[in-house]
C-alpha positions in Angstrom: 63.0 -35.3 23.2 63.7 -32.0 21.5 65.4 -31.7 18.1 66.5 -28.4 16.6 67.5 -28.6 12.9 69.7 -25.9 11.5 71.0 -25.3 7.9 74.6 -24.1 7.5 74.8 -20.4 6.9 78.2 -20.4 5.3 77.7 -20.6 1.5 80.8 -22.7 0.9 79.8 -25.2 3.6 76.4 -25.6 2.0 78.0 -27.5 -0.8 79.1 -30.2 1.6 76.8 -30.1 4.7 73.1 -30.6 4.4 72.2 -29.6 8.0 73.1 -29.9 11.7 70.7 -31.0 14.4 70.9 -30.7 18.2 69.1 -33.5 20.1 68.3 -33.1 23.8 66.9 -36.0 25.7 65.8 -35.3 29.3 66.0 -37.6 32.4 62.2 -37.2 32.8 61.5 -38.9 29.5 62.8 -42.2 30.7 63.7 -44.3 27.6 63.1 -43.4 24.0 63.6 -45.9 21.2 63.2 -45.6 17.5 64.3 -47.1 14.2 66.3 -44.9 11.7 66.8 -46.0 8.1 69.6 -46.0 5.5 70.4 -42.6 4.0 72.5 -41.1 1.2 74.1 -38.8 3.8 77.1 -39.4 6.1 76.2 -38.6 9.7 78.6 -37.6 12.4 77.2 -37.6 15.9 78.9 -36.3 19.1 78.0 -36.4 22.7 79.8 -36.2 26.1 79.3 -37.7 29.5 77.5 -40.7 28.0 77.8 -44.4 27.8 77.4 -45.6 24.2 76.9 -49.2 23.2 77.1 -49.8 19.5 76.6 -52.8 17.2 75.8 -53.1 13.5 72.1 -52.9 14.2 71.8 -51.0 17.5 73.1 -47.9 19.2 72.2 -47.2 22.9 73.2 -43.9 24.5 72.7 -43.3 28.3 73.9 -40.6 30.5 77.0 -41.2 32.6 78.7 -39.6 35.6 82.1 -40.3 33.9 83.5 -37.4 32.0 84.1 -38.6 28.4 83.5 -37.9 24.7 81.9 -40.0 22.0 82.0 -39.4 18.3 80.2 -41.8 15.8 80.2 -41.9 12.0 77.2 -43.5 10.4 77.5 -44.0 6.6 77.8 -47.7 6.0 74.6 -49.1 7.3 72.1 -50.5 4.8 69.6 -52.0 7.2 67.3 -50.4 9.8 69.2 -49.2 12.9 67.6 -49.2 16.3 68.5 -46.1 18.4 67.8 -45.8 22.1 68.3 -42.9 24.6 68.0 -43.0 28.3 68.6 -40.2 30.8 70.0 -36.8 29.9 71.7 -36.8 26.5 72.8 -33.9 24.4 73.9 -34.9 20.9 74.9 -32.9 17.9 74.7 -34.5 14.5 76.1 -33.2 11.2 74.5 -34.5 8.0 77.2 -34.5 5.2 76.0 -34.7 1.6 77.3 -37.6 -0.6 81.1 -37.1 -0.8 80.7 -34.0 1.4 82.6 -35.4 4.4 85.4 -36.5 2.0 86.2 -32.8 1.3 87.4 -32.4 4.9 89.3 -35.7 5.5 92.9 -36.5 5.1 92.2 -40.2 4.2 89.5 -42.0 2.2 86.2 -42.4 4.0 86.5 -46.2 4.3 89.6 -45.7 6.5 87.2 -44.3 9.2 84.6 -46.9 8.6 86.8 -49.9 9.4 85.5 -52.1 12.3 88.6 -51.4 14.5 87.8 -47.7 14.5 85.6 -47.5 17.7 85.4 -43.7 17.5 85.4 -41.1 14.7 88.3 -38.8 15.5 89.5 -37.4 12.2 91.8 -34.6 13.5 94.2 -34.2 16.4 92.2 -31.2 17.8 88.8 -32.7 17.1 88.0 -34.1 20.5 89.0 -31.0 22.4 87.1 -28.6 20.1 83.9 -30.7 19.9 83.9 -31.4 23.7 84.0 -27.6 24.3 81.2 -27.0 21.8 79.0 -29.6 23.6 79.2 -27.5 26.8 77.7 -24.5 25.1 74.0 -23.8 25.7 73.3 -21.3 22.9 72.3 -22.9 19.6 73.5 -19.9 17.6 77.0 -20.0 19.3 77.2 -23.8 18.7 76.5 -23.4 15.0 79.0 -20.5 14.7 81.7 -22.6 16.3 80.8 -25.8 14.3 80.9 -23.9 11.0 84.2 -22.2 11.9 85.7 -25.5 12.7 84.6 -27.4 9.6 85.6 -24.4 7.4 89.1 -24.6 8.9 89.4 -28.2 7.8 88.0 -27.8 4.3 90.3 -29.2 1.6 87.7 -29.4 -1.3 89.5 -32.5 -2.6 86.8 -34.9 -3.8 86.9 -37.6 -6.5 85.2 -35.7 -9.3 84.5 -38.8 -11.5 82.7 -40.4 -8.6 80.8 -37.1 -8.0 79.5 -37.4 -11.6 78.4 -41.0 -11.1 76.6 -40.1 -7.8 74.7 -37.3 -9.5 73.7 -39.6 -12.4 72.3 -42.3 -10.0 70.3 -39.7 -8.0 68.9 -38.2 -11.2 68.0 -41.6 -12.7 68.4 -44.7 -10.5 67.2 -47.0 -13.4 70.3 -46.4 -15.4 72.7 -49.3 -15.4 75.8 -49.1 -13.3 77.9 -50.0 -16.4 76.6 -47.0 -18.4 77.2 -44.7 -15.5 80.7 -46.0 -15.1 81.3 -45.5 -18.9 80.1 -41.9 -18.8 82.5 -41.3 -15.9 85.4 -42.8 -17.9 85.7 -45.6 -15.4 85.4 -49.4 -15.7 82.6 -51.1 -13.9 85.1 -52.6 -11.5 86.9 -49.3 -10.8 83.6 -47.5 -10.1 82.7 -50.1 -7.5 86.1 -49.8 -6.0 85.8 -46.0 -5.8 82.4 -46.3 -4.2 83.6 -48.7 -1.5 86.6 -46.5 -0.8 84.9 -43.1 -0.8 81.2 -43.9 0.1 81.5 -47.2 2.1 78.7 -48.5 -0.1 78.5 -50.2 -3.5 76.8 -48.3 -6.4 73.9 -50.8 -6.2 73.4 -50.2 -2.4 73.5 -46.5 -3.0 71.0 -46.7 -5.8 68.6 -48.8 -3.6 68.8 -46.1 -0.9 68.2 -43.3 -3.5 65.0 -45.0 -4.6 63.9 -45.5 -1.0 64.5 -41.9 -0.1 62.6 -40.7 -3.1 59.5 -42.4 -1.7 59.7 -40.2 1.3 59.7 -37.1 -0.9 56.9 -38.5 -3.2 54.6 -40.0 -0.6 52.0 -37.3 -0.1 48.7 -38.6 -1.4 50.1 -41.0 -3.9 49.0 -44.6 -3.7 51.6 -47.4 -3.6 51.4 -48.1 -7.3 51.9 -44.4 -8.2 54.6 -44.1 -5.6 56.6 -47.0 -7.0 56.9 -45.4 -10.4 57.4 -41.9 -9.2 60.4 -43.2 -7.1 61.9 -45.1 -10.1 61.0 -48.7 -9.0 60.2 -51.1 -11.8 56.9 -52.0 -10.2 55.3 -52.3 -6.8 56.8 -55.7 -6.1 60.2 -54.2 -6.6 59.4 -51.5 -4.0 58.1 -54.0 -1.5 61.2 -56.1 -1.8 63.6 -53.1 -1.2 61.5 -51.8 1.7 61.7 -55.2 3.4 65.5 -55.0 3.1 66.0 -51.3 4.1 63.2 -50.9 6.7 62.0 -54.3 7.8 58.4 -53.1 7.0 56.1 -53.4 4.0 55.5 -49.9 2.5 52.0 -49.6 3.8 53.0 -50.4 7.4 56.1 -48.2 7.1 54.3 -45.1 6.2 51.5 -45.8 8.7 54.1 -45.8 11.6 56.5 -43.2 10.3 57.3 -40.0 12.1 58.9 -37.3 9.8 60.6 -34.4 11.5 61.7 -33.1 8.1 62.7 -34.6 4.7 65.9 -36.0 6.1 64.9 -37.2 9.6 62.3 -40.1 9.3 62.0 -42.4 12.3 59.6 -45.1 13.6 59.3 -45.0 17.4 58.8 -48.2 19.3 
């Protein structure tokens, strides 16, 4: 399986999009299975000529002789997600920063996360344009067309009070949600409502993921006790409890089995 990670070159898009990656899985590889874990990013993945089976805990993508298009939004999951590929699959994924995808959409994010939405199709021309991009072989041309398309949809209309709250949680996950709401001139209840509407997560869920993702940045040579404090856990027991929820592993076993492609893509192959 080959993965090519590319940062957006457009300066304006860099405010909203963290990166793109192109995944290519060949027939000769047979079946590839791995766990991916909750992220602060919203991820949009597209593929064509595939059969995709999707549940809350599992996504299986196989090649198909039927001409079709699949587009999936992953932003809500707060547990490990099992991913499986079989046969030839070409998939392009866009990592949007927190609230980044909101800047392009005509509706709040939770509209697209509802269970009755089997596909992420945010615009009338989206399927046609993305299907044509998937047919292109050149990575440079793919990136140029992707950036042009997303630039054409940019509205830059984000909830600024929520942006302030998100920044505060990332900077210091140990701050109380009530104090963050107060600094954002929102009630505790309103802040939770805005998070559910625009992030498809509660502030507490987001904070838990922020801490977890900090451990991936801080791991290096730190032992678990040091790592727990560097990543804003109250103690090692707190970190172990959150890891069990978010990864299904104890921290020691998690890092032992982890494959990191870069800071954002961290998988455990099975």
